[in-house]
N, C-alpha and C positions, 0 to 999 in steps of 0.2 A: 601658549603658555606666556603669562605676563610676568616678567622679571623686573625687579627694582635693584639698582646697584646703588649703595652709599658711597659718595665721593666727598673728599674734604681737601681743601686747598691749605696747605701748610707753608711755613717760611721756607724759602729756598736757600737760606744762608744761615750760618751759625750765629752771626752778629744780629740780635733783635733787641728791640726797645721794650721795657716792662712799665706797665702802669703801677707806680708805686702804691696808689691808693687801693686798686682793686687786686693787684697781684696777677694780672693777666696780660697776655701779649698784646702789644699794639700792632693790629693787623693791616691797618690802612697804609697804603703806599709802600709796604716793603715788598722784596723780591719773593715771589711765591711760585709754588708748583703743586701738581697733583700729589697727594700723599702716595709714595711709592708702593706701599702695600695694597692700596686701592686698585692699581694696575692689574694685580692678579685677580682681584674680585671681578673687574670689568671684562678681562679676558675670559674668566670662567663663564660669566653671563653670555657673552657673545658666542662662545663654543656650544653651550647648551642651546641657545637660540637657533643656531645653524643646524642642530640635529632635530629639535622639536618645532621650530617655527614659533611665531608669535611677536611679541613686543619686548624690547629692553628699554627701560626708562632709568635715568640717572636722577638722584637726589642729593642735594648739598644743602648745608646749613652755613651761612657766614655772611659777611658784607657784600655789597654790591660786586666788588672784583672778583668774588668766587665764581661768577659767570665764566670767567676765563677757563676754569677747570671743566666746566660744562661744554663749553665749546670744543675743547680738547677731546671730550668724549664724544661729541657728535663726529669728529674727524676719525674717531676709531670704530664707529658704526652704530652708536645707540640711536633709538628712534625719537625719543623724547626727553626732555629735562626739566626739572622744576628746582628752583632756588628758595629756600626758607630763609627770609632775610628781614630783620626788624631789629630796631634798637633795643626792644624789649628782651631780645634773646642774648644781648651782650653779657659775658661774664658766666654763662651757664656752665655748671659742672657737668659730670657725665651723666647724673640722674635727670637734671633739667634738659640737656641736651637730647637724652633718650625719650624723654616725654614729648619734646617738641617734635622729634623725627617721626615718633609713632603717630602722632596727630596728623602730620604731613601726609604720611602713607595713608591714613584712613580718608583723608581728603582727596587723595588722587584716585581712589576707586579700587576696584578688584585687583588682586594680584595672586600669583602662585608661589613665587619664591623670592626672598630678599637675600643679597649676597653682599657681604662686607669684607673689608681687608682684615687681616688679623688685628691690627692696631695702627696708630697714627704715630708719626715721628715726632709731633710736638707734645703729645700727651702720654703715649705708651701705656695707657691703663688697660686697653683691651676689653673694656666693659661695655661700650655703647651698643654694640651689636646685641649681645645677651640681654641687656636691659631694654632695649627697644622691643625685643621679642616678648619679654615679659609684660610690658605695657600693652601689647597687641594680643597677649595671651595665646601665643602660637608656639609650637615645638621649636627648638633651635639647638645647634651644636656648633662648637668652635673648633679650631685647629684642624680644619678640613685639609687633607693631603691629596685625595684623590676622589673623583666622581666615578663611581662604578657604573651607574646605570641611572637613567631617568624615564620613568614611564608613568603609572598610576601614583607611584611613590618615587622618592629619591633615595638611592643606596650610595653610601659614600664611606670613605676611611678617615678615622679621626686619630690624630697623634696625642697619645695620652702621656707622653714622656718616656715611661718604661714600658709601654705596650701601644700597640696599634688596634683600635676596635673598628669592626664594621658596623655601621648604623643604617637603619632603614627608617624613614620619616615620611609621614603623609603631607600633603600639602593643604593649606599654605604652611610654610616654615621659613626659618632663617637660618643661614650658615655664615661663618666667617672662615675664610680660607688663609692657608700658610703660603708664604711666598714660594715661588717655584712650582706651585700646582700645575701652572701653564707658563709658557713664555710669552710676556705681553706683547702684542703686535705694535707696530709704530702707527702714528697718525697717518692718514692718507690725505694727501694734498687735494685729490680729487673730491673726497668727501668734505674737506674743509671749505672748498669753494662752493659745493652744492648746498652746505647748511649755514652759510654765512649768514643769511637773512631768516633762519629758522628761529620760531619764538621760543623763548625760555619762560616758563610759567613761574611768576613770582608770588610766593605765599607770604602773608604777613601775619601778626597775632590775630587780627581781626578775621582772617579766613579759617582759623582753627575752630573745631567743635568746642574744645575747651580753651577759652580765650581769656582766662583770668591772668593778668600780667604777674601776678604774685606767685604763680606756678613756674615762672621761667626766669633766665637771668640770674643776678646774684640774688634776688629776693627768694627765687625758687630753688637755690642751691643749698643743701644741707651741708655741703663740705665746703671749706674755704681754705685757700693756700695762705699760710702765715706770711711766708716771704719768698719771693722769686727774684732772682738776680742773674745777670749774665756772668758766665766764667771770667775771672781775670786772666788777662793775657800775660804770661810769665815767660814768654819765648826769649831766649838768650842765645846768641850766637858766639861761638868761641872758635877761632882759627888757631890751629896747632901746627907749628912748623918743626922741622927736625926729622930725623930718621924714623923708620917704622917702629923700632923699639922705644924710642923716646915719645913717640905718639901714643903708643900702646900703654906705656908706663903712666903718661899723664891722664889717659881715659880712664884707667884703673883707679888711680887716685881720686879723680873727680867722681866717679860713680860710688867709691867707698865714701867720700865726703857727704854725699847725697843720700847714703844708707841704701843704696841699690844693691850692693854686695856686701 
């Protein structure tokens, strides 16, 4: 079975810079990490692979530094990795991103299952997985909480908020998994050393079957963010001295002043 896992590198800190012209994050040179939700997708892929055998590939889209996330995936057990990276993709919204990822999947060749995390911590839209599946014209389901069986088809449980549904889907298909479906493993130092020189396939716009630059990036994004700005820091430290009763009275008065009570 050939499994592809979508991974994304996201900011590792709350303080980020925003490009005022495009309304997008400035990702170059900032502290980054693997999207936490993607760790559950990766663990799900590795567990299915342990049962069925085959190959697990990781696919990411981003600037060159996103290769760090793919190196981490190697240390967790994936067999191959590809990075979709080109200035033409900068500023892509979820639709343009999904189109690019679908094109990359087709370029990589045959697959049975695509697994994504529920969402990303920098966008929180939870749309890229399902939209990619629509571009690929394959069945998909989101909010997967349990893998029941994997045979000629895959059977799983999907959280619908007020109910849980059991779904059976044929291959190829795409799923997005909830956090805690499995406990993600830690990277292996041995695998990190063994994969240090392993090649990461880099795909650019020219490598895609549909390589019209107008279909990606800001030009290919039908949605635009009007304004993005980091939250203002309003932390204020107050030291209260006196007895417990005096401190409690001061705290209550302060909360009342701020309309919290």
